[in-house]
N, C-alpha and C positions, 0 to 999 in steps of 0.2 A: 507159931506166929503165921507162917504161910498158909496153913490150913484154915486158920481163923479168917484171914483175908479172903481166901477163896470162898468160904461160906458166906461171909458178909456180902461180897460182890454177887454171888449166886442169888442170894435172897433179894438184893436190890434189883435184880433183873426179873424177879418173880418166878425163878426157875426152881423146880424141885430137884432133889438129888438125882432122881431118875432122868430128868431132862438133861442135866449137865453130863451125867454118866453116859447117856446115849450119844451125846455130841462128841465125847472124847473116846468112845469105844471101849468103855469098861462097864462093869455092873455097879449098881448103886452101893453095894457093900464096900467095894473098893474105893469109891469116892468118899464114902463115910469115913473110912480109915484115913484117907488123905486129909480130910477136914479135921479129924481128931489129932492129926500129927503123929500117927503111929509110926514107929521107926522102921517097920518092915515095908512100908509103902514105897513104891518105886519113885525116884525123883523125877523121872521122865513123865510119869502120870501126873504128879503134882504140878510140874511146869506146864504141861498141856492144859490142865484144868485152869491154872492161873492165867495163862494166855487167853484162853477161851472166854473167861469172864472179865478180862481187862485188868488184871492185877499187874502193876508195874514191877517186874522182876529184878531189874538191874539198876534202878534209879535213873534210867535214861528213857527218853521217849523219842519217837519219830526219827529225825535226821541224826540226832546224837547217838541213838541206838544203832542205826545203820552204819555210822562211821566207826563205832566201837567194834561192830561185827567185822567190818572190812579190815580194820587193823589187826584183829585177831586172826583172820584168815591169812593175811599177808605174813604175819609172824609164823604161823604154822607152815606156810609154804616154804619158809627158809630152813625148816628142820628136816633132817633126813627121814625118809619114809620108813626106813628100817635101821635098827641099830645092830651092828655086828659085834659079836664078842671078840675081844682081842685074842689073837692066836697065842696059845700057850706052848712054849717050847719045852721039851723034856730036859734040856740042859740048862734050865734056868737056875741061877744061883739064889736060893732062898734061905741060905744059912745066915741067920741073924746072930 
């Protein structure tokens, strides 16, 4: 679905696959794979292509998208940067 939306938006702009591929820094074959929805395509490449041609990725635009991003960043800031494994003691009673 995303690949089809990218292709439709690219064609509406009058761009070739080579045009869009050059703008996002991949070759035309990679972009063709994204547009076909091939599962080995990198999601970052698909998002970059979608953003470049103006496909709405998250159902939000403008201020709403900026607010959602800010909320996501605030939530991530509350999480620890590193998760430490709990120390395992050798005298633990694990006899069930």
